[in-house]
C-alpha positions in Angstrom: 0.0 0.0 0.0 1.2 3.4 -0.6 2.7 5.2 2.2 1.3 8.6 3.0 3.1 11.8 4.5 3.1 12.0 8.4 0.6 14.7 8.4 -1.8 13.1 5.9 -1.5 9.7 8.1 -2.6 11.8 11.0 -5.5 13.5 9.0 -6.8 10.3 7.7 -6.6 8.6 11.0 -8.7 11.4 12.8 -11.2 11.3 9.9 -11.7 7.6 10.0 -11.9 7.7 13.7 -14.6 10.5 13.7 -16.6 9.1 11.2 -16.7 5.6 12.8 -17.8 7.5 16.0 -20.5 9.7 14.3 -21.4 8.3 11.0 -21.4 11.9 9.7 -19.2 13.2 6.9 -16.2 14.9 8.6 -15.1 18.4 7.7 -11.8 20.1 7.9 -12.7 22.3 10.8 -13.5 19.3 13.0 -10.0 17.4 12.0 -8.2 20.9 12.6 -9.9 20.8 16.2 -8.8 17.3 16.8 -5.0 17.5 15.4 -2.3 16.9 17.7 -0.6 20.2 16.9 -1.7 23.7 15.6 -2.9 23.4 12.0 -5.4 25.6 10.0 -8.7 24.4 8.4 -7.2 25.4 5.0 -4.3 23.1 5.5 -6.4 20.2 6.4 -8.5 21.0 3.2 -5.5 20.8 1.0 -4.5 17.6 2.5 -8.0 16.2 2.2 -8.1 16.9 -1.3 -4.8 15.0 -2.0 -6.5 12.2 0.1 -9.5 12.2 -2.1 -7.3 12.1 -5.4 -5.4 9.1 -4.1 -8.7 7.3 -3.2 -8.6 7.2 0.5 -11.7 9.5 1.1 -14.7 10.9 -0.9 -17.1 13.8 -0.6 -20.6 12.3 -0.8 -22.2 15.6 -2.1 -21.1 19.3 -2.7 -20.2 21.4 0.6 -20.1 18.1 2.7 -17.4 16.8 4.8 -15.5 13.5 3.6 -16.1 9.7 4.1 -13.6 7.0 4.1 -13.4 4.8 1.2 -12.7 0.9 1.7 -8.9 1.9 0.6 -9.1 4.6 3.5 -10.4 2.0 6.0 -7.8 -0.6 4.9 -4.9 2.0 5.3 -6.3 3.0 8.7 -6.5 -0.7 9.8 -3.0 -1.7 8.5 -1.1 1.4 9.8 -2.7 1.8 13.2 -3.8 -1.7 14.4 -0.4 -2.4 16.1 -0.4 1.1 17.6 -3.9 0.5 19.2 -3.0 -3.0 20.2 -0.1 -1.7 22.3 -2.3 0.8 24.2 -4.3 -0.5 27.2 -7.5 -1.7 25.6 -9.7 -3.6 28.1 -8.8 -7.3 28.3 -11.1 -9.8 27.0 -11.9 -12.4 29.8 -13.6 -15.5 28.3 -14.4 -17.9 31.3 -15.0 -21.6 30.5 -15.3 -23.5 33.8 -14.0 -27.1 34.2 -13.8 -29.7 31.6 -16.6 -30.1 29.1 -17.4 -32.5 26.2 -19.9 -30.1 24.9 -17.9 -27.7 22.7 -21.0 -26.8 21.0 -22.6 -25.1 24.0 -19.2 -23.3 24.4 -19.2 -22.0 20.9 -22.9 -20.8 21.3 -21.9 -18.7 24.4 -18.8 -17.4 22.4 -21.0 -16.2 19.7 -23.1 -14.4 22.2 -20.1 -12.9 24.0 -18.6 -11.5 20.6 -22.1 -9.8 19.8 -22.3 -8.3 23.2 -18.8 -7.0 23.2 -18.7 -5.3 19.8 -22.3 -4.7 19.0 -22.1 -6.5 15.7 -23.5 -9.6 14.0 -21.2 -12.6 15.4 -20.5 -15.9 13.6 -18.7 -18.8 15.0 -17.7 -21.8 12.8 -17.1 -24.8 14.8 -13.8 -26.8 14.1 -14.2 -28.7 11.1 -13.3 -32.4 11.2 -10.7 -33.7 8.6 -12.5 -33.2 5.1 -12.8 -36.2 2.8 -10.0 -36.1 0.1 -11.0 -37.5 -3.4 -8.9 -40.3 -4.9 -10.7 -41.0 -7.9 -14.0 -40.3 -9.9 -15.5 -42.7 -12.4 -18.3 -42.1 -14.8 -20.5 -44.6 -16.8 -23.5 -44.7 -19.0 -26.4 -47.2 -19.4 -27.7 -47.3 -22.9 -25.4 -44.4 -23.7 -27.7 -41.8 -22.1 -28.2 -42.5 -18.4 -24.9 -41.2 -16.9 -23.7 -42.4 -13.4 -20.8 -41.4 -11.2 -18.9 -43.1 -8.4 -16.8 -41.0 -6.0 -13.7 -42.7 -4.3 -12.4 -40.9 -1.2 -9.6 -41.9 1.2 -12.2 -43.3 3.6 -15.3 -44.3 1.5 -16.7 -45.3 -2.0 -20.0 -43.9 -2.7 -22.7 -46.0 -4.3 -23.3 -45.4 -8.2 -25.5 -42.4 -8.4 -27.5 -41.3 -11.5 -26.7 -37.5 -12.4 -28.2 -36.9 -15.8 -29.8 -38.3 -18.7 -28.0 -37.1 -21.9 -26.8 -38.9 -24.9 -23.1 -39.5 -24.7 -20.6 -42.0 -25.7 -18.1 -44.3 -23.7 -14.9 -42.2 -25.4 -16.6 -38.9 -24.2 -17.1 -40.0 -20.8 -13.5 -41.4 -20.5 -12.3 -37.9 -21.7 -14.4 -36.1 -19.1 -13.3 -38.6 -16.4 -9.5 -38.2 -17.2 -9.9 -34.3 -17.2 -12.0 -34.2 -14.0 -9.5 -36.8 -12.0 -6.6 -34.6 -13.3 -8.1 -31.4 -12.0 -9.8 -32.8 -8.6 -7.7 -35.9 -7.4 -6.2 -35.2 -3.9 -8.3 -32.1 -3.2 -10.9 -32.2 -0.5 -14.3 -32.5 -1.4 -14.9 -28.7 -0.5 -11.8 -27.6 -2.7 -13.1 -29.4 -5.5 -16.5 -27.9 -5.1 -14.8 -24.3 -4.9 -12.8 -25.1 -8.0 -15.6 -26.3 -10.1 -17.7 -23.3 -9.0 -14.8 -20.9 -9.8 -14.1 -22.3 -13.1 -17.7 -22.6 -14.4 -17.5 -26.2 -14.8 -14.6 -26.0 -17.1 -17.1 -24.8 -19.8 -14.1 -23.5 -21.9 -12.5 -26.9 -22.2 -15.7 -28.9 -22.3 -18.5 -26.9 -24.0 -20.4 -30.1 -25.1 -20.2 -32.0 -21.9 -20.7 -29.1 -19.6 -24.1 -30.8 -18.6 -22.3 -33.7 -17.3 -19.7 -31.6 -15.4 -22.4 -29.5 -14.1 -24.5 -32.2 -12.8 -21.4 -33.9 -11.1 -20.7 -30.7 -9.2 -24.4 -30.9 -7.8 -23.6 -34.4 -6.8 -20.8 -33.3 -5.2 -22.5 -30.8 -3.2 -24.9 -33.4 -1.9 -22.0 -35.5 -0.8 -20.5 -32.6 1.2 -23.8 -31.7 2.9 -24.3 -35.4 3.8 -20.8 -35.5 5.4 -21.2 -31.9 7.0 -20.2 -31.8 10.8 -19.5 -28.1 10.9 -22.0 -26.0 13.0 -22.3 -22.3 12.4 -23.6 -20.1 15.6 -25.0 -16.7 14.6 -25.9 -14.0 17.3 -26.6 -10.3 17.3 -28.9 -10.1 14.2 -30.8 -7.3 16.1 -27.6 -5.3 15.8 -28.1 -5.0 12.2 -31.3 -2.9 12.9 -29.3 -0.6 15.4 -29.0 3.2 14.7 -25.6 2.8 13.5 -26.5 1.0 10.3 -28.6 2.7 7.8 -29.6 0.1 5.2 -32.6 0.4 2.9 -35.3 -2.1 4.0 -34.8 -4.2 1.1 -31.1 -4.6 1.9 -31.8 -5.6 5.4 -34.2 -8.1 3.9 -31.5 -9.7 1.5 -29.0 -9.7 4.3 -31.3 -11.6 6.6 -32.1 -14.1 4.0 -28.2 -14.6 3.4 -27.7 -15.3 7.2 -30.2 -18.0 6.9 -28.1 -19.8 4.2 -25.5 -21.4 6.6 -23.5 -23.2 3.7 -23.3 -19.8 1.9 -22.2 -18.1 5.4 -19.4 -20.7 5.6 -18.3 -20.2 2.1 -18.1 -16.4 2.6 -16.1 -16.7 5.8 -13.7 -19.3 4.3 -13.1 -17.3 1.3 -11.7 -14.2 3.2 -8.0 -14.0 2.6 -6.0 -14.4 5.8 -2.7 -13.0 6.9 -1.5 -14.3 10.3 -4.9 -15.8 10.9 -6.6 -12.3 10.4 -8.7 -11.1 7.3 -11.1 -8.5 6.5 -13.3 -7.3 3.5 -14.5 -3.8 3.4 -17.7 -2.6 1.6 -17.6 -3.6 -2.1 -14.6 -5.6 -1.5 -17.0 -8.3 -0.5 -18.3 -10.5 -3.6 -22.1 -10.4 -2.7 -23.9 -7.2 -3.0 -25.8 -8.0 0.2 -22.5 -7.1 2.0 -21.5 -3.9 -0.1 -22.7 -1.8 2.9 -21.1 -4.1 5.4 -17.6 -5.2 6.6 -16.4 -8.7 7.5 -13.6 -9.4 9.9 -12.4 -13.0 10.5 -10.1 -14.7 12.7 -8.8 -18.4 12.6 -8.8 -20.3 15.8 -7.5 -23.8 16.7 -8.7 -26.3 19.2 -6.9 -29.7 19.3 -5.3 -29.2 15.9 -8.9 -28.4 14.4 -9.4 -25.1 12.8 -12.5 -22.9 13.4 -13.6 -19.3 12.4 -14.8 -16.4 14.3 -16.5 -13.6 12.2 -18.1 -10.1 12.8 -20.4 -8.4 10.0 -21.0 -5.0 10.6 -21.4 -1.5 8.9 -18.5 -0.4 6.9 -17.9 2.3 9.8 -17.7 -0.4 12.3 -14.9 -0.1 15.0 -12.5 -2.5 13.1 -9.7 -2.3 15.8 -11.9 -3.3 18.7 -13.5 -6.0 16.6 -10.2 -7.4 15.6 -9.0 -7.1 19.2 -11.9 -8.9 20.4 -11.8 -11.7 17.9 -8.1 -12.3 18.5 -8.3 -12.5 22.1 -11.3 -14.9 22.0 -9.2 -17.0 19.5 -6.2 -17.1 22.0 -8.5 -18.0 24.9 -10.1 -20.9 23.1 -6.6 -22.3 22.3 -5.7 -21.9 26.1 -8.8 -23.7 27.0 -8.4 -26.5 24.4 -7.2 -29.0 27.4 -10.6 -28.5 28.9 -12.6 -29.0 25.6 -13.1 -32.8 25.3 -14.0 -32.7 21.4 
């Protein structure tokens, strides 16, 4: 990321902080009042003009103050996260008393605690048991039209399952089979599913056979759901309707529907790029339009070598530093309490 001059750093820092606090466009006079050393409003305006040219802030309408962009928020987080962490922020106390075999009840309490601590929507993905890995996929047809598939993983072989009725030849199926196995062998079921989805069923390579690959993807999705052992805990949906979030009624409705689709939520959280177990997407950095007015923070945690995820969904002006602090401390606490959790 481009490094700003120190004075611009300070102006951007104060502007983001003030906007997170008030939700109102921030003017140069307000920034000048909060600056650590004497500075004129004219100087602040000049610097804000440069920040706007660089894409860190924008002016929603003429004569208004400025609002951070996704780029501005990201610069703020990356630049000042370490500084904020080193300050005396209230330590998160996560109490888990005694030994327990009920990990799910612990994680449900964690999601509630996260929501109460941050006033955002909190999501907890339970640790995932080791996913099945694909060894081989076989296709065959009966009467050259009823296509079946058999999935062989490192722990089981599926029954022959009909996936589509389409006219095909043995040679065509062999070609698809070799291609699919070359792409998917040794991947986990979820990795294979994501690859198929991202490459649009390899339609460029196999335009005519696209229907077979597409229906195989649907079969694979059913296998994943059948083997699913992961739970998702969501708390704080009422926070979506708080005064801090000004979403149109239709957008609220779409977001609520999205939160009901647990598999979709799982994919969204797992697709956030992580660096040192931390990831975040701001506004339109999110792929789904339902989240364009929101931001997403994720932190990975580990219990007995199994990985889970903590996440927050909030408005783009959410308190990122506090949210990250809460999630990271809870992740550390869960790892410390691992010996008490008998999974």
